[in-house]
N, C-alpha and C positions, 0 to 999 in steps of 0.2 A: 504494500500500500504506500502510495506517495504521500509525503507530508507537505503541507503548505509551505511555500517559500517566501511568502510576503507578509506573514503575520506581524512582524516587527517594523514594518515600513512606516515612516512618519510622513506627515503632510509635505514637508520639504522634499523628501526623496520622491514622493509621488508626483509632486509638481515638476521635478526634474525629468521624470519618465514622461509625463504629459507633454512638456515642452519639447522634448527630444523627438517624440513619435507622433504627436497629433498632426503636424503638417504632412508628413510622409504618408500616414494612414489616410488622411483626408484625400490627398491626391490619388491614392490607390483606390479608394472607395468611389470617387468620382468616375473613374474609368469603368467601374462595374455598373453603378446605378444611373449614371449620366444625368445626375441632378445634384447641384451643389448644396442646396438646402438639406436634401435628404442625406447626402454624404456627411454633412456636419452633424446632423442628428444621430446618425449611425455611430460615428466615431465617438461622439459625446456619450452615447449609451454604453459603448464598450468600456470607456474609461470609468464611467459611473459604476458599472457592474464590477469592474476590477477593484475599485475602491471599497464598495460595499461588501464584497465577498473575499477581500484580501486574506482573511483569516482561514478561509475554507478552500480556496482555489489551489489545486495541486498542479503546478506547471511542469510538464515533462521535458521541455526543451529549454527555451529561454523566454523572457518576458516579451521580447520582440516577436518571436515566433507565435507566442500566445496571442498577442495583440493583432497580428496580421490574420491569423486563423479566425479569431473571434470577429474581426471586421468583415472578413470574407463571408463567414456563415451568416452574420446579421444582414449583410447586403443581399445574399441569396434569399433569405427569408422575406425581406422587403420586396424583392422582385416577384417572388411567388405570390405574396399578398396582392400586389398590384395586378398581376395576371388574373387572379381570381376576381378581383374587384372589377377589372375591365370586362371580363367575360359576363359577369352578372349585369353590369351597367349596359352593355350592348344588348343582352337578352331582353332586359326590361325596357330599354328604349324601343326595341322592336315591338314589344307588347303595347307600349304607349302609342306607337304609330298605328297599330292595328285598331286600338280603341278609338283613336281620333277618326279613322276612316270609317269605322262601323260603330255607331253609338250603342248598339246592343251587345257589343263584345264584352264578355264578362271579365274584364281586366281586374276590377277590384276583388272579385271572388278568387281569381287565380293568385293574385298577389297575397291576399289574406291567407289562402291555403298554404302558399309557399312560406310566408313568414311564420305561420303557426307551426309548420313542420320543422323549420330551422330552429325556432325557439324551443320546441319540445325536445329535439335531439340535443340541443345545447344544455338544457336543464337536466336531461338524463345523464350527462357526463359528470355532473357535480357529485362530490362525495355524498354518501347516503344521508348522513345527518344534515348536511347542508341542504341537500335536495328536499328532504322531508320538511325542514323548517321553512325553506323558501316557499314550497307549495302550500303549507299551512297558512303562511302570511298572505301570499298573492292569490291563491285559488279559493281558499276557505275564508279569507277575510278576517282571520284571527289577529288579535293584537299580540305584541311581543310577550306581554304578561300572560295571556291565555295560552300561548304556545309553551312558554316556560312551565306553567303549571301542568299542562297535559303531558309534557315529556319528562317532567321532573328534573329540569335543568335550570340554571340561573337565567335571569333576563339578560344579563351581560352576554352569556353564551349565545342566546338567540340573536342579539344585536350583532355580534361578531360573525355568526353564520350567515345572516342576511347580507352584511357588508361583503363577506367573502363571495357569496353567490353573485351579487351585483357586479363585483370587480371581475369575476371570471366571465360573466355574461357580456360585459362591455368589451373585454378582450376578444372573446370568441365571435361576437357579432359585428365587430368593427368593419368587416368586409362587406356587410350587407346594408350599410348605411344608404347607398343609392336606392336599393330596393325599398327601404323604409320611407325615404323621402318621396319616392315616386308614389308609393301607396298613399301617403298622407296627402300629396297634392291631387291625386285622382279621386280618392274616396273621402278625404277630409277627416278621417278618424283612424284610430289604431285598432288592431284586432283585440 
């Protein structure tokens, strides 16, 4: 098992690493994502993760190699998300055009069904306790106190699980924002 090599790094040392590698990583990431703002965000996220997890990261080679590999992986993830986003955006723009051409086209029903399916699958991915608490809150309309009492947990646990669920949902559903916006603009309401 590898042991972390950065646990004793101080802010000054970290700043030195940041100043030495940020420009070269930024230029590298720009060549991958072809977007300067996105590249800056990616490299900043890589350094943020390095700082936040410095006590746990086990680097097999060097800090430089770790930073380049992390930047590359993060860039590829961003490109994949963009591809999914573009695919959904194109698909639903096509549906919107069909709806404009034929007022009887059931666009809002299709979008609602799609959104409901995506949301259901995302909720199913939540850890069991988190999912149960989230569903009791959102589907059953129970208060945090009622949920805590029924499950025999603290109200604070319920708050934390709801917060955890919402955070995961925001992350998982970020690629479907165009779909949600299209649905709101065509139907005027949420499912």
